[in-house]
C-alpha positions in Angstrom: -82.8 98.3 276.0 -81.2 95.7 278.2 -80.3 97.5 282.2 -77.2 95.7 283.5 -77.7 96.6 286.6 -78.1 95.6 290.8 -79.0 97.6 293.2 -78.8 101.4 294.2 -76.2 103.5 292.8 -73.3 104.7 294.5 -73.5 108.2 295.3 -77.1 106.7 297.2 -75.6 104.1 299.7 -72.9 107.2 300.2 -76.2 109.1 301.7 -77.3 106.0 303.2 -74.4 106.0 305.4 -74.2 109.6 305.9 -77.9 109.3 307.8 -77.2 106.0 309.2 -74.1 109.0 311.1 -76.3 111.2 312.5 -79.5 108.5 313.4 -76.0 106.7 315.8 -74.7 110.4 317.0 -78.3 111.3 317.7 -78.2 108.4 319.6 -75.3 108.9 321.5 -76.1 112.5 322.4 -80.0 111.1 324.3 -77.4 108.9 325.8 -75.8 111.0 327.5 -78.0 113.7 328.0 -79.4 110.7 330.5 -76.4 109.7 332.0 -75.0 113.5 332.8 -75.4 116.7 331.9 -71.7 117.4 331.5 -71.8 114.6 328.5 -74.6 116.3 326.8 -72.8 119.7 326.9 -70.1 117.7 324.5 -72.2 115.6 322.4 -74.7 118.2 321.4 -72.4 120.8 320.4 -70.8 117.9 318.0 -74.1 116.7 316.9 -75.0 120.0 315.7 -71.6 120.2 313.3 -72.1 117.0 311.5 -76.0 118.6 311.3 -74.9 121.0 309.5 -72.2 119.8 307.5 -74.3 117.2 306.5 -77.4 119.2 305.5 -75.8 120.1 302.8 -74.1 117.9 301.0 -77.4 115.6 301.4 -78.9 117.3 299.8 -77.1 118.5 296.7 -77.1 113.8 296.3 -80.9 114.3 296.6 -81.3 117.0 293.8 -78.6 114.2 291.8 -80.9 111.5 292.4 -83.9 113.9 290.9 -82.1 113.8 287.8 -80.9 110.5 287.5 -84.2 109.4 288.1 -85.7 110.3 285.2 -82.6 109.7 283.0 -82.5 106.7 283.4 -86.1 106.4 282.4 -85.6 108.1 279.8 -82.9 105.4 278.4 -84.6 102.7 278.8 -87.4 103.7 275.3 -83.5 102.8 273.9 -84.4 99.5 271.6 -82.7 95.9 272.1 -79.4 96.7 270.6 -77.9 99.1 273.5 -77.2 98.6 277.4 -77.2 100.5 280.4 -75.5 100.2 283.2 -75.9 102.8 286.5 -73.7 104.0 289.4 -70.5 102.4 287.7 -67.0 102.2 289.6 -63.7 101.7 288.0 -60.6 102.2 288.5 -59.1 105.9 288.2 -63.2 106.9 288.3 -65.9 108.5 290.5 -69.4 107.1 290.5 -71.1 107.9 286.9 -74.1 107.8 286.7 -75.3 106.1 283.1 -73.0 104.3 280.6 -74.5 103.6 277.9 -73.5 101.3 275.7 -74.8 100.4 271.7 -74.7 101.6 268.2 -73.8 104.7 270.4 -70.4 103.5 271.3 -70.2 103.6 274.6 -71.3 107.5 276.0 -70.8 108.2 279.8 -73.7 110.9 281.0 -73.5 112.9 283.7 -76.9 114.3 285.2 -77.0 117.6 286.1 -80.5 119.6 288.0 -79.4 123.2 287.6 -81.7 125.4 287.3 -81.0 129.0 285.9 -78.6 130.8 283.1 -76.3 127.8 282.8 -73.1 128.9 280.7 -70.2 126.8 280.2 -67.3 129.3 278.4 -64.8 125.7 277.4 -64.1 124.2 281.2 -65.5 126.5 282.9 -69.0 126.8 283.6 -71.6 129.3 286.1 -75.1 129.3 287.2 -76.7 132.3 287.1 -73.2 134.4 287.4 -71.6 132.2 289.6 -68.6 129.7 289.1 -69.6 126.1 289.6 -67.2 123.0 289.7 -66.0 122.4 285.3 -68.7 119.0 285.3 -67.1 119.4 281.3 -64.2 118.9 283.3 -65.3 115.9 285.9 -67.0 113.5 282.6 -63.9 114.2 280.2 -62.3 112.7 282.9 -64.9 109.4 284.0 -65.1 108.8 280.2 -60.6 108.6 279.8 -61.1 106.3 283.0 -63.8 103.8 281.2 -60.9 103.9 278.4 -58.0 103.0 280.2 -59.8 100.9 282.3 -61.7 98.4 279.5 -58.2 99.2 277.2 -56.3 97.5 280.0 -59.1 94.2 279.6 -59.3 94.2 276.0 -56.1 95.3 274.2 -57.2 93.6 271.5 -60.4 96.0 270.8 -58.2 99.5 270.6 -60.0 100.5 268.3 -63.2 100.4 270.0 -61.7 102.8 272.3 -62.6 105.8 270.0 -65.8 105.1 270.7 -65.9 106.3 274.1 -67.7 109.9 274.7 -68.8 112.1 277.4 -72.1 113.8 277.8 -73.7 116.0 280.5 -77.7 115.7 280.3 -79.6 118.5 282.5 -83.0 117.8 283.8 -84.5 121.2 285.2 -87.2 122.7 284.0 -86.4 126.1 284.1 -82.5 125.2 282.6 -81.3 128.0 280.6 -78.4 126.4 278.3 -75.6 129.0 277.0 -72.6 126.3 275.1 -69.3 126.9 274.1 -66.3 125.1 272.6 -67.0 122.8 275.8 -65.1 119.3 274.8 -68.4 117.2 275.6 -71.7 116.6 274.5 -74.3 118.9 276.0 -78.2 118.5 276.7 -81.3 119.4 277.9 -83.0 115.6 278.7 -85.9 116.0 276.0 -83.1 115.8 273.5 -80.8 112.9 275.2 -83.2 109.7 272.7 -82.2 112.4 269.9 -78.4 112.3 270.1 -78.0 108.8 271.0 -79.5 108.0 268.2 -77.8 110.7 266.1 -74.6 109.7 267.4 -75.9 105.6 266.5 -76.2 106.9 262.6 -72.3 108.0 262.9 -70.7 105.4 264.3 -72.0 102.0 264.6 -70.7 100.3 266.5 -70.7 96.5 265.4 -73.6 94.8 267.7 -70.8 92.3 269.4 -68.1 94.1 270.1 -71.0 96.8 271.4 -72.2 93.4 273.7 -68.3 92.1 274.8 -67.7 95.7 276.4 -71.1 95.9 278.4 -70.5 92.3 279.4 -67.2 93.9 280.9 -68.8 96.8 282.2 -71.7 94.8 284.4 -69.3 92.3 285.6 -67.0 95.6 287.4 -70.4 96.8 288.8 -71.0 94.1 290.2 -67.3 94.1 292.2 -68.1 97.8 292.2 -70.9 97.0 294.4 -69.0 95.0 297.2 -65.4 96.9 297.5 -65.4 100.4 299.5 -67.9 103.7 297.7 -66.2 105.9 295.6 -67.4 109.8 296.6 -68.4 110.7 292.8 -66.9 114.4 294.0 -69.1 116.7 292.4 -72.6 118.9 292.9 -75.0 117.7 291.6 
């Protein structure tokens, strides 16, 4: 596996910005308390509200990072004719957890660490009977954005768009999957490498094509780190 990655995924940098904002707000409260009780009366509720809003978001992002790490470690076990880009953002997409390029084609991977009974009917998802945002719609949207992006940059390789696929990987040991008729591949982390090898046997993307697409994605990854951070927009 050739890892084409620089730094941290955009989601993690977003979390750092949130924590930085809470820290600055806390400093403001301390200054307000020292200066006058009236300023403190305004600042303290504001910081409390910010903390209540940020904590659930950061908690979900932390669970996402826990899931992404083991998946990235698994992917590194693939042979050298595979490429990996983590935390990729292209025009029209949010932050994509992982993109694998190789004999399997281009596989857009979303990681989820959801415990409980996870059920999917088409694009409708639930955990223990409670509705959740659609994993398949999100990952298929990211795959479509990546397909458009690659087609714009490689019009001579339009047929390569047929090799772009979406996959959701569930990493929690207590996750029970019940999947019915979804338009994305859904696997447990223990099945990930086997499924990628099976896709490789069926698709057999030529090494020259895989290398060219992977280098384009690596360049996009470096560019996206210099631009604004994109919000993934979903729970992990």
